Biotite code that builds the C-alpha atoms (Angstrom):
import biotite.structure as struc

atoms = struc.array([
    struc.Atom([-10.466, 45.649, 25.249], chain_id="A", res_id=1, res_name="MET", atom_name="CA", element="C"),
    struc.Atom([-9.208, 42.976, 27.639], chain_id="A", res_id=2, res_name="ALA", atom_name="CA", element="C"),
    struc.Atom([-9.269, 43.464, 31.431], chain_id="A", res_id=3, res_name="PHE", atom_name="CA", element="C"),
    struc.Atom([-6.610, 45.785, 32.647], chain_id="A", res_id=4, res_name="PRO", atom_name="CA", element="C"),
    struc.Atom([-3.137, 44.275, 33.346], chain_id="A", res_id=5, res_name="THR", atom_name="CA", element="C"),
    struc.Atom([0.425, 45.483, 33.593], chain_id="A", res_id=6, res_name="ALA", atom_name="CA", element="C"),
    struc.Atom([0.926, 44.221, 30.020], chain_id="A", res_id=7, res_name="VAL", atom_name="CA", element="C"),
    struc.Atom([-0.096, 46.215, 27.055], chain_id="A", res_id=8, res_name="ASN", atom_name="CA", element="C"),
    struc.Atom([-3.531, 45.342, 25.902], chain_id="A", res_id=9, res_name="SER", atom_name="CA", element="C"),
    struc.Atom([-2.402, 45.161, 22.328], chain_id="A", res_id=10, res_name="GLN", atom_name="CA", element="C"),
    struc.Atom([0.013, 42.264, 23.355], chain_id="A", res_id=11, res_name="ILE", atom_name="CA", element="C"),
    struc.Atom([-2.748, 40.386, 25.133], chain_id="A", res_id=12, res_name="THR", atom_name="CA", element="C"),
    struc.Atom([-5.160, 40.779, 22.184], chain_id="A", res_id=13, res_name="ASP", atom_name="CA", element="C"),
    struc.Atom([-2.482, 39.519, 19.732], chain_id="A", res_id=14, res_name="SER", atom_name="CA", element="C"),
    struc.Atom([-1.774, 36.481, 21.932], chain_id="A", res_id=15, res_name="VAL", atom_name="CA", element="C"),
    struc.Atom([-5.503, 35.747, 22.235], chain_id="A", res_id=16, res_name="THR", atom_name="CA", element="C"),
    struc.Atom([-5.966, 36.067, 18.550], chain_id="A", res_id=17, res_name="GLN", atom_name="CA", element="C"),
    struc.Atom([-2.985, 33.768, 17.837], chain_id="A", res_id=18, res_name="ALA", atom_name="CA", element="C"),
    struc.Atom([-4.435, 31.129, 20.227], chain_id="A", res_id=19, res_name="ASN", atom_name="CA", element="C"),
    struc.Atom([-7.879, 31.431, 18.628], chain_id="A", res_id=20, res_name="THR", atom_name="CA", element="C"),
    struc.Atom([-6.381, 30.961, 15.279], chain_id="A", res_id=21, res_name="GLN", atom_name="CA", element="C"),
    struc.Atom([-4.444, 27.953, 16.459], chain_id="A", res_id=22, res_name="LEU", atom_name="CA", element="C"),
    struc.Atom([-7.558, 26.434, 17.961], chain_id="A", res_id=23, res_name="LEU", atom_name="CA", element="C"),
    struc.Atom([-9.528, 27.206, 14.768], chain_id="A", res_id=24, res_name="GLY", atom_name="CA", element="C"),
    struc.Atom([-7.075, 25.632, 12.372], chain_id="A", res_id=25, res_name="VAL", atom_name="CA", element="C"),
    struc.Atom([-6.451, 22.545, 14.519], chain_id="A", res_id=26, res_name="ALA", atom_name="CA", element="C"),
    struc.Atom([-9.455, 20.388, 13.159], chain_id="A", res_id=27, res_name="PRO", atom_name="CA", element="C"),
    struc.Atom([-8.536, 21.180, 9.491], chain_id="A", res_id=28, res_name="ALA", atom_name="CA", element="C"),
    struc.Atom([-4.853, 20.209, 10.194], chain_id="A", res_id=29, res_name="SER", atom_name="CA", element="C"),
    struc.Atom([-6.008, 16.984, 11.866], chain_id="A", res_id=30, res_name="ALA", atom_name="CA", element="C"),
    struc.Atom([-8.214, 16.126, 8.912], chain_id="A", res_id=31, res_name="MET", atom_name="CA", element="C"),
    struc.Atom([-5.378, 16.929, 6.469], chain_id="A", res_id=32, res_name="ALA", atom_name="CA", element="C"),
    struc.Atom([-3.010, 14.568, 8.377], chain_id="A", res_id=33, res_name="ASN", atom_name="CA", element="C"),
    struc.Atom([-5.647, 11.910, 8.402], chain_id="A", res_id=34, res_name="LEU", atom_name="CA", element="C"),
    struc.Atom([-6.191, 12.208, 4.722], chain_id="A", res_id=35, res_name="PHE", atom_name="CA", element="C"),
    struc.Atom([-2.521, 12.173, 3.944], chain_id="A", res_id=36, res_name="GLN", atom_name="CA", element="C"),
    struc.Atom([-1.926, 9.069, 6.130], chain_id="A", res_id=37, res_name="ALA", atom_name="CA", element="C"),
    struc.Atom([-4.943, 7.316, 4.472], chain_id="A", res_id=38, res_name="THR", atom_name="CA", element="C"),
    struc.Atom([-3.642, 8.122, 1.042], chain_id="A", res_id=39, res_name="ALA", atom_name="CA", element="C"),
    struc.Atom([-0.183, 6.845, 1.840], chain_id="A", res_id=40, res_name="GLN", atom_name="CA", element="C"),
    struc.Atom([-1.582, 3.663, 3.277], chain_id="A", res_id=41, res_name="ALA", atom_name="CA", element="C"),
    struc.Atom([-3.796, 3.049, 0.145], chain_id="A", res_id=42, res_name="LEU", atom_name="CA", element="C"),
    struc.Atom([-0.781, 3.676, -2.108], chain_id="A", res_id=43, res_name="ALA", atom_name="CA", element="C"),
    struc.Atom([1.233, 1.245, -0.178], chain_id="A", res_id=44, res_name="ASN", atom_name="CA", element="C"),
    struc.Atom([-1.508, -1.289, -0.417], chain_id="A", res_id=45, res_name="ALA", atom_name="CA", element="C"),
    struc.Atom([-1.814, -0.816, -4.177], chain_id="A", res_id=46, res_name="ALA", atom_name="CA", element="C"),
    struc.Atom([1.850, -1.106, -4.619], chain_id="A", res_id=47, res_name="HIS", atom_name="CA", element="C"),
    struc.Atom([2.104, -4.312, -2.499], chain_id="A", res_id=48, res_name="ASN", atom_name="CA", element="C"),
    struc.Atom([-0.766, -5.817, -4.494], chain_id="A", res_id=49, res_name="ALA", atom_name="CA", element="C"),
    struc.Atom([0.971, -5.025, -7.817], chain_id="A", res_id=50, res_name="THR", atom_name="CA", element="C"),
    struc.Atom([4.193, -6.512, -6.520], chain_id="A", res_id=51, res_name="THR", atom_name="CA", element="C"),
    struc.Atom([2.476, -9.621, -5.289], chain_id="A", res_id=52, res_name="SER", atom_name="CA", element="C"),
    struc.Atom([0.745, -10.109, -8.623], chain_id="A", res_id=53, res_name="GLN", atom_name="CA", element="C"),
    struc.Atom([4.046, -9.780, -10.500], chain_id="A", res_id=54, res_name="GLN", atom_name="CA", element="C"),
    struc.Atom([5.733, -12.328, -8.205], chain_id="A", res_id=55, res_name="GLN", atom_name="CA", element="C"),
    struc.Atom([2.772, -14.776, -8.649], chain_id="A", res_id=56, res_name="SER", atom_name="CA", element="C"),
    struc.Atom([3.038, -14.410, -12.440], chain_id="A", res_id=57, res_name="ASN", atom_name="CA", element="C"),
    struc.Atom([6.784, -15.098, -12.320], chain_id="A", res_id=58, res_name="ILE", atom_name="CA", element="C"),
    struc.Atom([6.218, -18.193, -10.204], chain_id="A", res_id=59, res_name="THR", atom_name="CA", element="C"),
    struc.Atom([3.528, -19.433, -12.541], chain_id="A", res_id=60, res_name="ALA", atom_name="CA", element="C"),
    struc.Atom([5.677, -18.887, -15.535], chain_id="A", res_id=61, res_name="GLN", atom_name="CA", element="C"),
    struc.Atom([8.524, -20.769, -13.931], chain_id="A", res_id=62, res_name="ALA", atom_name="CA", element="C"),
    struc.Atom([6.207, -23.621, -13.021], chain_id="A", res_id=63, res_name="ALA", atom_name="CA", element="C"),
    struc.Atom([4.883, -23.781, -16.631], chain_id="A", res_id=64, res_name="THR", atom_name="CA", element="C"),
    struc.Atom([8.435, -23.824, -18.023], chain_id="A", res_id=65, res_name="THR", atom_name="CA", element="C"),
    struc.Atom([9.387, -26.623, -15.750], chain_id="A", res_id=66, res_name="MET", atom_name="CA", element="C"),
    struc.Atom([6.265, -28.613, -16.755], chain_id="A", res_id=67, res_name="GLY", atom_name="CA", element="C"),
    struc.Atom([7.042, -28.245, -20.472], chain_id="A", res_id=68, res_name="VAL", atom_name="CA", element="C"),
    struc.Atom([10.665, -29.089, -19.911], chain_id="A", res_id=69, res_name="THR", atom_name="CA", element="C"),
    struc.Atom([9.582, -32.181, -18.057], chain_id="A", res_id=70, res_name="THR", atom_name="CA", element="C"),
    struc.Atom([7.215, -33.174, -20.921], chain_id="A", res_id=71, res_name="LEU", atom_name="CA", element="C"),
    struc.Atom([9.801, -32.655, -23.535], chain_id="A", res_id=72, res_name="TYR", atom_name="CA", element="C"),
    struc.Atom([12.400, -34.593, -21.583], chain_id="A", res_id=73, res_name="SER", atom_name="CA", element="C"),
    struc.Atom([10.395, -37.787, -21.336], chain_id="A", res_id=74, res_name="ILE", atom_name="CA", element="C"),
    struc.Atom([11.597, -40.455, -23.630], chain_id="A", res_id=75, res_name="ASP", atom_name="CA", element="C"),
    struc.Atom([9.076, -41.330, -26.366], chain_id="A", res_id=76, res_name="THR", atom_name="CA", element="C"),
    struc.Atom([9.319, -45.054, -25.989], chain_id="A", res_id=77, res_name="ALA", atom_name="CA", element="C"),
    struc.Atom([8.674, -45.000, -22.195], chain_id="A", res_id=78, res_name="SER", atom_name="CA", element="C"),
    struc.Atom([5.935, -42.543, -22.767], chain_id="A", res_id=79, res_name="ASP", atom_name="CA", element="C"),
    struc.Atom([4.236, -44.974, -25.249], chain_id="A", res_id=80, res_name="ALA", atom_name="CA", element="C"),
    struc.Atom([4.578, -47.906, -22.740], chain_id="A", res_id=81, res_name="VAL", atom_name="CA", element="C"),
    struc.Atom([3.175, -45.825, -19.974], chain_id="A", res_id=82, res_name="GLY", atom_name="CA", element="C"),
    struc.Atom([0.223, -44.618, -22.144], chain_id="A", res_id=83, res_name="THR", atom_name="CA", element="C"),
    struc.Atom([-0.461, -48.150, -23.275], chain_id="A", res_id=84, res_name="LYS", atom_name="CA", element="C"),
    struc.Atom([-0.568, -49.357, -19.659], chain_id="A", res_id=85, res_name="GLN", atom_name="CA", element="C"),
    struc.Atom([-2.990, -46.493, -18.704], chain_id="A", res_id=86, res_name="ILE", atom_name="CA", element="C"),
    struc.Atom([-5.417, -47.310, -21.634], chain_id="A", res_id=87, res_name="PHE", atom_name="CA", element="C"),
    struc.Atom([-5.067, -51.049, -21.440], chain_id="A", res_id=88, res_name="ALA", atom_name="CA", element="C"),
])
């Protein structure tokens, strides 16, 4: 029993138990918040990496398409003259 006060001892005991429970649960809640924040950050990093890879693939595909288009658009005769000058 708590020390004698003007307040009912059952009230002081319940408040003390509630405060003890709060202090006991605080470390677990803090770790849960940390784990949740870490999981969210890792998920965002994975999503950003995937998006970056997709954008790089699109850029590479566009560059390849432009390169092939450029090769196909070169006139055959001028291509032959250029090749002859390179190997001559």
